[in-house]
C-alpha positions as CSV (number, residue, x, y, z in Angstrom):
1,X,-0.1,0.1,-0.2
2,X,2.9,2.6,0.9
3,X,6.5,2.3,1.7
4,X,8.2,4.7,4.2
5,X,11.4,6.1,3.4
6,X,14.1,7.9,5.1
7,X,14.7,11.4,3.5
8,X,16.7,14.5,4.4
9,X,15.2,17.8,4.1
10,X,17.2,18.8,1.1
11,X,16.2,15.5,-0.4
12,X,12.5,16.5,0.0
13,X,12.9,20.0,-1.4
14,X,15.2,19.1,-4.1
15,X,12.1,16.0,-5.0
16,X,8.9,17.0,-3.8
17,X,7.4,14.0,-5.9
18,X,10.8,11.4,-5.5
19,X,12.9,11.6,-8.9
20,X,11.0,15.0,-10.3
21,X,13.1,17.9,-9.5
22,X,10.3,20.0,-11.2
23,X,7.4,18.8,-9.1
24,X,6.1,21.0,-6.2
25,X,4.4,20.5,-2.7
26,X,1.0,21.6,-2.3
27,X,-1.0,22.2,0.4
28,X,-4.8,21.1,-0.1
29,X,-7.1,24.1,-0.7
30,X,-9.1,22.9,2.5
31,X,-6.2,21.6,4.6
32,X,-6.2,23.3,7.7
33,X,-3.8,26.7,7.7
34,X,-0.7,27.7,9.3
35,X,-1.3,27.3,13.2
36,X,1.9,26.8,14.8
37,X,2.8,29.8,16.5
38,X,-0.5,29.2,18.5
39,X,1.2,26.8,21.1
40,X,4.6,28.2,20.1
41,X,6.0,25.2,18.2
42,X,8.0,27.3,15.9
43,X,10.6,28.1,19.2
44,X,10.9,24.4,19.8
45,X,12.0,24.0,16.1
46,X,14.4,26.6,16.4
47,X,15.7,25.1,19.7
48,X,15.5,21.4,18.2
49,X,18.0,22.9,15.2
50,X,20.6,24.3,17.4
51,X,20.4,21.5,19.7
52,X,21.3,19.4,16.8
53,X,23.7,21.0,14.6
54,X,26.6,17.9,14.6
55,X,24.1,14.6,14.3
56,X,21.1,13.3,13.0
57,X,17.5,14.5,14.0
58,X,14.3,12.9,13.2
59,X,12.3,15.5,12.4
60,X,9.0,13.2,12.3
61,X,6.9,11.6,9.7
62,X,6.0,13.3,6.4
63,X,2.6,11.8,4.5
64,X,1.9,12.9,0.7
65,X,-0.4,12.1,-2.0
66,X,0.7,12.7,-5.6
67,X,-1.5,14.8,-7.8
68,X,-1.4,15.6,-11.5
69,X,0.5,18.5,-12.9
70,X,3.7,17.2,-11.2
71,X,2.2,18.3,-7.9
72,X,2.7,16.4,-4.3
73,X,-0.3,17.4,-1.9
74,X,0.8,17.5,2.0
75,X,-1.6,15.5,3.5
76,X,0.5,15.5,6.9
77,X,3.6,17.6,7.8
78,X,2.2,20.9,6.4
79,X,3.4,23.2,9.8
80,X,7.3,21.7,9.5
81,X,7.4,21.9,5.9
82,X,6.3,25.1,6.2
83,X,8.1,26.3,9.2
84,X,11.5,25.5,7.3
85,X,11.0,26.9,3.9
86,X,10.6,30.1,6.4
87,X,13.9,29.2,7.8
88,X,16.0,28.9,4.7
89,X,14.4,32.3,3.5
90,X,15.0,34.0,7.1
91,X,18.7,32.9,6.6
92,X,18.8,33.9,3.0
93,X,17.6,37.7,4.3
94,X,19.8,37.3,7.2
95,X,22.9,36.6,5.2
96,X,21.9,39.7,3.0
97,X,21.4,42.1,6.1
98,X,25.0,40.9,7.4
99,X,26.5,41.8,3.8
100,X,24.7,45.0,3.9
101,X,26.7,45.6,7.1
102,X,30.0,44.7,5.6
103,X,30.2,41.7,8.0
104,X,31.6,39.8,4.5
105,X,34.3,41.7,3.1
106,X,36.6,39.6,1.9
107,X,34.5,36.2,1.5
108,X,31.9,37.9,-1.1
109,X,31.8,35.1,-3.8
110,X,31.6,32.5,-0.8
111,X,28.7,34.3,0.3
112,X,26.4,34.6,-2.9
113,X,27.7,30.9,-3.6
114,X,25.8,29.8,-0.2
115,X,22.8,32.3,-0.8
116,X,22.6,30.5,-4.1
117,X,22.6,27.3,-2.5
118,X,19.9,27.9,0.0
119,X,17.6,29.9,-2.6
120,X,17.8,26.8,-5.1
121,X,15.9,25.0,-2.4
122,X,13.0,27.1,-1.7
123,X,12.6,28.8,-5.1
124,X,12.3,27.4,-8.6
125,X,13.6,29.3,-11.9
126,X,16.1,32.1,-11.8
127,X,13.6,34.9,-14.2
128,X,11.5,37.1,-11.8
129,X,8.7,35.9,-13.8
130,X,9.6,32.6,-13.4
131,X,10.5,32.4,-9.8
132,X,8.1,29.5,-8.2
133,X,8.3,28.9,-4.6
134,X,8.7,25.0,-3.9
135,X,5.5,24.8,-1.4
136,X,2.2,26.4,-2.5
137,X,-0.1,26.8,0.3
138,X,-3.9,27.0,0.0
139,X,-5.0,30.1,-2.0
140,X,-6.6,32.0,1.0
141,X,-2.9,32.6,2.2
142,X,-0.3,31.5,-0.7
143,X,-0.1,34.9,-2.5
144,X,1.0,36.5,0.8
145,X,3.2,33.5,1.7
146,X,4.5,33.7,-2.0
147,X,5.0,37.2,-2.3
148,X,5.4,38.7,1.0
149,X,7.8,35.9,2.7
150,X,9.4,33.6,0.1
151,X,10.2,36.0,-3.1
152,X,10.3,39.2,-0.7
153,X,13.6,40.9,-1.5
154,X,12.9,44.0,0.4
155,X,15.7,45.1,2.9
156,X,12.9,46.4,5.0
157,X,10.9,43.2,5.3
158,X,11.9,42.2,9.1
159,X,10.9,46.0,10.0
160,X,7.7,45.7,7.7
161,X,6.7,42.2,9.2
162,X,6.5,43.8,12.8
163,X,3.9,46.3,12.3
164,X,0.6,44.3,12.2
165,X,-2.2,44.9,9.3
166,X,-5.9,45.4,10.4
167,X,-7.6,42.8,8.9
168,X,-5.0,40.7,8.2
169,X,-5.7,36.8,7.9
170,X,-4.6,35.0,11.6
171,X,-2.7,32.3,9.6
172,X,-0.7,35.0,7.5
173,X,-0.1,36.7,11.0
174,X,1.0,33.4,12.0
175,X,3.5,33.0,8.7
176,X,5.2,36.3,9.6
177,X,5.4,35.7,13.3
178,X,7.4,32.4,12.4
179,X,10.0,34.2,10.4
180,X,10.5,37.1,13.1
181,X,11.1,34.5,15.4
182,X,13.4,32.5,13.5
183,X,15.5,35.9,11.9
184,X,15.8,36.9,15.9
185,X,16.8,33.7,16.6
186,X,19.8,34.0,14.2
187,X,20.4,37.4,15.5
188,X,21.2,36.6,18.6
189,X,23.3,33.6,17.4
190,X,25.3,35.0,14.7
191,X,25.4,38.8,15.1
192,X,28.8,38.9,17.0
193,X,30.5,37.2,14.3
194,X,32.5,38.2,11.2
195,X,34.1,37.1,8.0
196,X,34.9,33.3,7.8
197,X,33.8,32.6,11.3
198,X,30.4,33.9,10.7
199,X,30.6,32.4,6.9
200,X,31.7,28.6,8.4
201,X,28.8,29.0,11.5
202,X,26.2,29.9,8.9
203,X,27.6,27.0,6.2
204,X,27.5,24.2,9.2
205,X,23.8,25.7,9.6
206,X,22.7,25.3,6.1
207,X,24.7,21.6,6.0
208,X,22.8,20.4,9.5
209,X,19.4,21.8,8.0
210,X,19.9,19.9,4.6
211,X,21.7,16.5,5.6
212,X,21.0,16.3,9.2
213,X,17.1,17.2,9.5
214,X,15.6,13.8,8.5
215,X,12.1,12.7,8.0
216,X,10.2,9.6,7.0
217,X,8.5,10.0,4.0
218,X,5.3,8.0,2.8
219,X,3.4,8.5,-0.7
220,X,-0.1,7.1,-0.5
221,X,-2.4,6.2,-3.3
222,X,-5.6,7.5,-1.2
223,X,-6.8,9.4,1.4
224,X,-7.9,6.6,3.1
225,X,-4.4,5.2,3.2
226,X,-3.3,8.3,5.1
227,X,-6.3,8.1,7.4
228,X,-4.8,4.6,8.2
229,X,-1.7,5.9,8.8
230,X,-2.7,8.3,11.2
231,X,-4.3,5.2,12.8
232,X,-0.9,3.9,13.4
233,X,0.6,7.4,14.6
234,X,-2.2,8.0,16.7
235,X,-1.2,4.7,19.1
236,X,1.8,6.6,19.6
237,X,0.2,9.6,21.1
238,X,-0.8,12.3,17.5
239,X,-4.0,12.8,17.4
240,X,-5.9,11.9,14.2
241,X,-6.6,14.5,11.6
242,X,-10.0,13.3,10.8
243,X,-11.5,16.9,10.2
244,X,-8.7,17.8,7.6
245,X,-9.1,14.7,5.5
246,X,-13.1,15.2,5.8
247,X,-12.9,18.6,4.6
248,X,-10.7,17.6,2.0
249,X,-13.1,14.7,0.5
250,X,-16.2,17.2,1.0
251,X,-14.7,19.8,-0.9
252,X,-12.8,18.2,-3.7
253,X,-16.4,16.8,-4.4
254,X,-17.5,20.4,-5.4
255,X,-14.2,21.7,-6.6
256,X,-14.1,21.5,-10.7
257,X,-12.7,23.6,-13.4
258,X,-15.8,25.2,-13.6
259,X,-15.9,26.4,-9.9
260,X,-16.3,29.8,-9.3
261,X,-13.4,30.8,-7.0
262,X,-15.4,33.1,-5.3
263,X,-18.1,30.8,-4.2
264,X,-14.6,28.1,-3.3
265,X,-13.1,31.2,-0.8
266,X,-16.8,31.9,0.6
267,X,-17.4,27.9,1.5
268,X,-13.8,27.6,3.0
269,X,-14.7,30.7,5.3
270,X,-18.1,28.9,6.4
271,X,-16.2,25.6,7.1
272,X,-13.3,27.9,9.3
273,X,-16.3,29.4,11.0
274,X,-17.8,25.9,11.8
275,X,-14.5,24.6,12.9
276,X,-13.9,27.1,15.4
277,X,-17.3,26.8,16.8
278,X,-16.6,23.0,17.6
279,X,-14.0,22.3,20.5
280,X,-13.5,18.6,19.0
281,X,-14.4,19.0,14.9
282,X,-13.3,15.2,14.6
283,X,-15.6,14.2,17.1
284,X,-18.4,15.9,15.8
285,X,-17.8,14.7,12.0
286,X,-18.0,11.3,13.8
287,X,-21.0,11.8,15.9
288,X,-23.1,13.4,12.6
289,X,-22.4,10.9,10.6
290,X,-23.4,8.0,13.3
291,X,-26.7,10.2,13.6
292,X,-27.4,10.4,10.1
293,X,-26.1,6.9,8.7
294,X,-25.1,3.4,10.1
295,X,-23.1,3.1,13.7
296,X,-19.1,2.5,13.3
297,X,-16.4,3.6,15.0
298,X,-14.0,6.7,14.9
299,X,-11.6,4.8,13.2
300,X,-14.0,4.0,10.6
301,X,-15.8,7.0,9.9
302,X,-13.2,8.7,6.8
303,X,-13.9,4.8,5.3
304,X,-17.6,5.5,5.3
305,X,-17.5,8.9,4.2
306,X,-15.3,8.6,1.3
307,X,-17.4,6.0,0.4
308,X,-20.6,7.7,0.5
309,X,-18.9,10.7,-1.4
310,X,-18.0,8.5,-4.5
311,X,-21.5,7.7,-4.6
312,X,-23.8,11.3,-4.4
313,X,-24.0,14.1,-6.6
314,X,-22.1,17.4,-6.4
315,X,-25.7,19.5,-5.2
316,X,-26.4,16.2,-2.7
317,X,-22.6,16.8,-1.4
318,X,-23.4,20.7,-1.2
319,X,-26.6,19.8,0.7
320,X,-25.0,17.5,3.0
321,X,-22.1,20.4,4.1
322,X,-24.4,23.3,4.3
323,X,-27.3,21.7,5.8
324,X,-26.0,18.8,7.8
325,X,-22.3,20.1,8.8
326,X,-22.5,23.9,9.0
327,X,-26.4,23.7,10.6
328,X,-25.7,20.9,13.4
329,X,-22.0,22.4,14.3
330,X,-24.2,25.6,16.0
331,X,-26.3,22.6,17.8
332,X,-22.8,20.9,19.2
333,X,-21.3,24.1,19.8
334,X,-24.0,24.5,22.5
335,X,-23.8,20.8,23.7
336,X,-20.2,21.3,24.3
337,X,-20.7,25.1,25.9
338,X,-24.5,25.2,27.1
339,X,-23.6,28.5,29.1
340,X,-23.7,30.1,25.8
341,X,-27.7,29.7,25.7
342,X,-28.8,33.1,25.8
343,X,-32.9,32.6,25.5
344,X,-34.5,33.1,28.9
345,X,-37.9,31.3,28.1
346,X,-38.9,28.5,30.5
347,X,-38.2,26.0,27.6
348,X,-35.2,26.6,26.7
349,X,-33.8,27.2,30.5
350,X,-35.0,23.7,31.0
351,X,-32.9,22.6,27.9
352,X,-29.7,24.3,29.1
353,X,-29.6,22.9,32.6
354,X,-30.1,19.0,31.2
355,X,-26.9,20.3,28.8
356,X,-25.1,21.3,31.9
357,X,-25.9,18.5,33.7
358,X,-24.6,16.5,30.7
359,X,-21.5,18.5,30.4
360,X,-20.5,18.2,33.9
361,X,-20.8,14.4,33.8
362,X,-18.4,14.3,30.8
363,X,-21.2,12.7,28.9
364,X,-20.4,13.1,25.1
365,X,-21.7,9.7,24.1
366,X,-25.0,10.9,23.9
367,X,-24.1,13.6,21.0
368,X,-25.7,11.7,18.1
369,X,-28.7,11.5,19.8
370,X,-29.2,15.0,20.8
371,X,-28.2,15.9,17.1
372,X,-31.1,13.8,15.8
373,X,-33.3,15.6,18.5
374,X,-32.7,18.6,17.5
375,X,-33.1,17.8,13.9
376,X,-36.6,17.1,14.8
377,X,-37.5,20.3,16.4
378,X,-36.0,22.9,13.8
379,X,-38.8,25.0,11.9
380,X,-37.8,23.2,8.8
381,X,-38.6,19.3,10.3
382,X,-40.7,20.4,13.4
383,X,-41.9,16.6,13.7
384,X,-41.7,17.0,17.7
385,X,-42.4,19.6,20.3
386,X,-39.6,21.5,22.6
387,X,-41.7,20.2,25.4
388,X,-41.1,16.4,24.1
389,X,-37.0,17.2,23.3
390,X,-36.3,18.8,26.7
391,X,-38.4,14.8,27.6
392,X,-35.9,13.1,25.7
393,X,-33.0,15.3,27.2
394,X,-34.2,14.6,31.1
395,X,-34.1,10.6,30.4
396,X,-30.9,10.9,29.1
397,X,-29.7,13.1,31.5
398,X,-31.0,10.8,34.1
399,X,-29.8,7.9,32.7
400,X,-25.9,8.7,32.1
401,X,-26.4,9.8,35.9
402,X,-27.2,6.7,37.2
403,X,-26.0,4.4,34.8
404,X,-22.5,6.1,34.1
405,X,-22.3,8.1,37.6
406,X,-23.6,6.6,40.2
407,X,-23.5,2.7,39.1
408,X,-20.3,3.6,36.9
409,X,-21.0,1.0,34.4
410,X,-19.2,1.0,30.9
411,X,-20.7,3.7,29.1
412,X,-20.0,1.9,25.7
413,X,-22.9,0.0,26.2
414,X,-24.9,3.3,26.1
415,X,-23.0,4.2,22.8
416,X,-24.9,1.4,20.7
417,X,-28.3,2.4,22.3
418,X,-27.9,6.0,21.5
419,X,-27.0,5.7,17.7
420,X,-29.3,3.3,17.0
421,X,-32.2,5.6,18.5
422,X,-30.3,8.5,17.1
423,X,-31.2,6.7,13.4
424,X,-34.6,6.1,14.3
425,X,-35.5,9.9,15.3
426,X,-34.0,11.3,12.2
427,X,-36.9,8.2,10.2
428,X,-39.3,10.4,12.5
429,X,-37.8,13.5,11.2
430,X,-38.1,12.7,7.5
431,X,-41.5,11.0,8.2
432,X,-39.9,7.5,7.7
433,X,-41.0,6.3,10.5
434,X,-43.9,4.5,12.4
435,X,-42.5,4.9,15.8
436,X,-42.6,7.9,17.8
437,X,-41.0,9.9,20.8
438,X,-42.6,7.4,23.2
439,X,-40.7,4.5,21.8
440,X,-37.5,6.6,21.9
441,X,-38.2,7.2,25.7
442,X,-38.9,3.3,26.3
443,X,-36.1,2.3,24.7
444,X,-33.9,4.7,27.2
445,X,-35.5,3.5,29.9
446,X,-34.9,0.0,30.0
447,X,-31.2,1.3,29.8
448,X,-31.8,2.3,33.4
449,X,-29.8,0.4,36.8
450,X,-32.6,-1.0,39.1
451,X,-33.9,1.3,41.7
452,X,-31.9,-1.2,44.3
453,X,-28.8,-1.3,42.8
454,X,-28.6,2.6,42.5
455,X,-29.7,3.4,45.8
456,X,-27.1,1.0,47.3
457,X,-24.5,2.7,44.8
458,X,-25.5,5.8,45.6
459,X,-25.2,5.4,49.8
460,X,-22.0,3.5,49.4
461,X,-20.3,5.7,46.6
462,X,-17.5,7.8,47.5
463,X,-17.9,11.2,45.8
464,X,-14.4,13.1,45.3
465,X,-15.2,14.6,41.6
466,X,-15.9,18.5,43.0
467,X,-17.3,19.6,39.4
468,X,-20.1,16.5,39.8
469,X,-21.0,17.0,43.5
470,X,-21.4,20.6,42.7
471,X,-23.6,19.6,39.6
472,X,-25.3,17.2,42.5
473,X,-26.3,19.7,44.9
474,X,-26.9,22.7,42.6
475,X,-29.5,21.2,40.9
476,X,-30.9,19.1,43.9
477,X,-30.8,22.5,45.9
478,X,-33.2,24.2,42.8
479,X,-35.4,20.9,42.8
480,X,-36.3,21.4,46.5
481,X,-35.7,25.3,47.1
482,X,-36.4,26.4,43.6
483,X,-34.2,29.6,42.5
484,X,-37.1,32.2,42.5
485,X,-37.3,31.8,45.5
486,X,-33.6,32.4,46.7
487,X,-30.2,34.0,45.1
488,X,-27.3,31.9,44.7
489,X,-24.5,32.9,43.0
490,X,-23.0,31.6,40.1
491,X,-21.6,28.0,39.9
492,X,-17.8,29.4,39.6
493,X,-18.3,31.5,42.9
494,X,-19.8,28.7,44.9
495,X,-17.7,26.0,46.4
496,X,-18.2,22.3,47.8
497,X,-17.0,21.6,51.5
498,X,-16.6,18.6,53.6
499,X,-18.7,18.8,56.9
500,X,-16.1,16.0,58.3
501,X,-13.0,17.5,57.2
502,X,-10.2,15.3,55.2
503,X,-7.6,16.2,57.3
504,X,-8.8,17.6,60.9
505,X,-6.0,18.5,63.2
506,X,-4.5,16.0,65.6
507,X,-6.2,17.9,68.4
508,X,-9.5,18.0,67.1
509,X,-12.7,17.2,68.2
510,X,-13.2,15.1,64.9
511,X,-10.5,12.8,66.2
512,X,-12.7,12.0,69.1
513,X,-16.3,11.6,67.3
514,X,-14.3,9.1,64.5
515,X,-11.6,7.6,66.9
516,X,-11.6,4.6,63.8
517,X,-9.5,5.9,61.2
518,X,-10.7,4.1,58.6
519,X,-14.1,4.9,59.6
520,X,-13.5,8.6,59.4
521,X,-12.3,8.0,55.6
522,X,-15.0,6.3,54.5
523,X,-17.3,9.2,55.7
524,X,-15.8,11.6,54.2
525,X,-16.5,11.3,50.5
526,X,-20.0,10.4,51.3
527,X,-22.5,12.6,49.7
528,X,-23.7,13.4,53.2
529,X,-20.6,14.8,54.0
530,X,-21.2,17.4,51.1
531,X,-22.1,21.1,51.4
532,X,-22.6,24.3,48.9
533,X,-20.8,27.3,50.1
534,X,-19.6,30.6,48.5
535,X,-15.7,30.6,48.7
536,X,-14.6,32.9,51.3
537,X,-16.8,30.8,54.0
538,X,-15.3,28.0,52.5
539,X,-11.9,28.7,53.4
540,X,-12.0,30.2,56.5
541,X,-14.1,26.9,57.9
542,X,-12.6,24.1,56.1
543,X,-11.0,22.0,59.4
544,X,-13.0,23.9,62.3
545,X,-14.9,21.8,64.7
546,X,-18.6,20.7,63.7
547,X,-19.9,23.3,66.6
548,X,-18.1,26.3,64.7
549,X,-19.5,25.1,60.9
550,X,-22.6,25.3,62.4
551,X,-22.8,28.4,63.0
552,X,-22.0,29.5,60.1
553,X,-24.3,27.1,58.2
554,X,-27.4,29.2,60.2
555,X,-26.7,32.0,57.4
556,X,-26.0,29.9,54.4
557,X,-28.1,31.2,51.5
558,X,-28.1,27.4,50.0
559,X,-31.4,25.5,51.8
560,X,-29.5,22.1,51.7
561,X,-26.7,23.6,53.7
562,X,-28.7,25.5,55.9
563,X,-30.5,22.2,56.7
564,X,-27.3,20.8,58.2
565,X,-27.6,23.3,61.1
566,X,-30.6,21.6,62.3
567,X,-28.0,18.5,63.9
568,X,-26.7,18.6,67.6
569,X,-23.6,16.8,66.2
570,X,-21.7,15.1,63.0
571,X,-20.9,11.6,63.1
572,X,-21.6,8.6,60.8
573,X,-25.2,7.8,61.8
574,X,-26.0,11.8,60.9
575,X,-23.8,11.4,57.4
576,X,-25.9,8.3,56.3
577,X,-29.4,9.9,57.3
578,X,-28.4,12.8,55.3
579,X,-27.1,10.5,52.2
580,X,-30.4,8.8,52.2
581,X,-32.4,12.0,52.3
582,X,-30.3,13.0,49.2
583,X,-30.9,9.7,47.2
584,X,-34.8,10.7,47.6
585,X,-34.2,14.3,46.6
586,X,-31.6,12.9,43.5
587,X,-34.8,10.6,42.2
588,X,-36.8,13.6,41.8
589,X,-34.1,15.3,40.1
590,X,-32.9,12.4,37.9
591,X,-36.2,9.9,38.1
592,X,-35.1,6.0,37.6
593,X,-37.2,5.1,34.6
C-alpha cells in the first residue's frame, strides 16, 4: 500500500515527488491553515535545530499524495515543512543583511554561493517572472506567503513584518511571526561573528538543515491510506487528523474547473467558522455521521464518508455540507458550551439545565442522539415539540447520572443504544418511521439500573469529583428550593465543602467523634458529608469543629446547607441519614425509569 522512506530535508525540497526535480509541494485548499505559532512550536523547532547541529535528527513523518501536474499534496507534515521553508528564507535574508553591514568584506563570492544554494531549495526558476516557490499553500494564504515571505527581497522586510496590518488573516500573521522568530534567533546567535567565522558557522547551519534534519516520507495512493497511517501514529499519541481529511473529501467533490473561486472562498470561510465553533471537530464529524447513517467506530468513519461521497452528486454533497455540517455545528457548539444559551424562556432554560448536567458528567456519547433530537425540533422539520425534546433530554441526563455517574457502568454499552436511537429519530424527523418519541423514551428507560442498585451505589459511593458533586447539589438545591425563592451566586463562585474535613488537626474534636481512622475516611466522601458554600466561607471554616461550622451554616443562602445546621452533632449516623435524604431528592431530579 505504501513504503516509508528516510529522506533528508534537502532531498524532500529538491524533489517533492521523488525523482522529479520540477515537482512542487501543494497544501490542499481546504486543509487547515498555518497554526504553529499558536502553541510556540516554532520556538521548539528552533531549539531542536540548534541543539542538533552535529548529529542526525528525526523531525517526524511526512505523508504525501501525488497529484496530476507534478504536484505532491501534503496530507501530514505541512506545519513542519512550511516552517523549514521560512527558516531558509529568513536565513537568506539574514545573510544579505550581514553583507549589507560589511560583515563579509573579504569572502563575498562564497557568501553569494551559499545564498544561491539556499535559494535553490525553496525557489525554482531564476528569472523574476519564472520564480516559483517549492511549496504552495492553500489559496487563501498562498499569495501572502509567496509574495511577502518567500519571494520578497525587500531589505525592510523584518521591520515591515513587525507592524500588524488591520484585518490580516490570522494564518498570515502566524507565518510572519514565525519568520520574525527565526530571524531574531539568527541575530542572537550570529551577530557577534564576522568574515570566515560567520561564514563557516552559517555553512554548518545550512549543512545541518539540509542533511541532518531527516523525515520518514510516505507516499499514499488515497486519502483512506493516509487515514490508516494516522490511526497507526495515533496509537503513539498523535491526534487523528480526521477533520482535515473529511474537509478535503467534501470539497474536492465541489471543486471542478468550472467552479467559481469566490464560491470556494465563501465555502472555505463557512467551514473555518464551523471548526472555530466546535472544540473537537473530528468527534463532531463522527457523531454527525452516526446520527445520520449507520453506526461505526471513529476509526471507520472516514472510510464511510469517502465511500459515501463517491456515490452522491455534487448538489447532494453541497446539501450535506451546508444543511448538515454547518447547521448542526451550531447545535454541537451548545452541547460543548451550554452556558452560552442566551434565551430566557422556561423551555430553553430547561434545555440549558440538562445540557449543563451532561457536560458536568462528561457525557459525550449521547451527542449523536442529541443532534437527531434537535433535527426533529428545527422549524423546517418540526416533527416533535420542544417539550418532547426536553423530556428526551431529561431521560438521557437521568440515564447518564444513574448508569455511569452512580453505578459506574461501562458507557460503551449506551453508545450503541444512542447511535441506534439517533437513526430512529432521524426517520421520525423525515416522516419515514412508524414509531414516535414514546418509543425512544421507552428504549432509554430499559437501560436504567434497578432502583435497588441505584440506591446501594448512591449510599456507599465515594464522591470525590468536585464538579460532579457541585452539579448534583446545585440541581438538588434548585429542586427543593426553587431559584425564584432565593439568590444563589453562579457556579464558579460556589464551593463544595466537606463537613467532616479530610484532614482534621491532631487535637480536633473530629478525631474524638471518629476514633476509627478507617471509618472516618469512609465517611468523608459520602454525599451526605458534602455542602455548598461561598469560597471565602469555605476557606475560613474548612477544618473547624462542627460546633463552629454549624454557626456558619445557619447563615447560608443554600437551603440544603442550612439544613445541616439542624443537627446537634455530626457523626457516621448523621452522614448516613443525610445521604439517604439526598438519595430521595436525587430521584426527583433524575427519575429512575
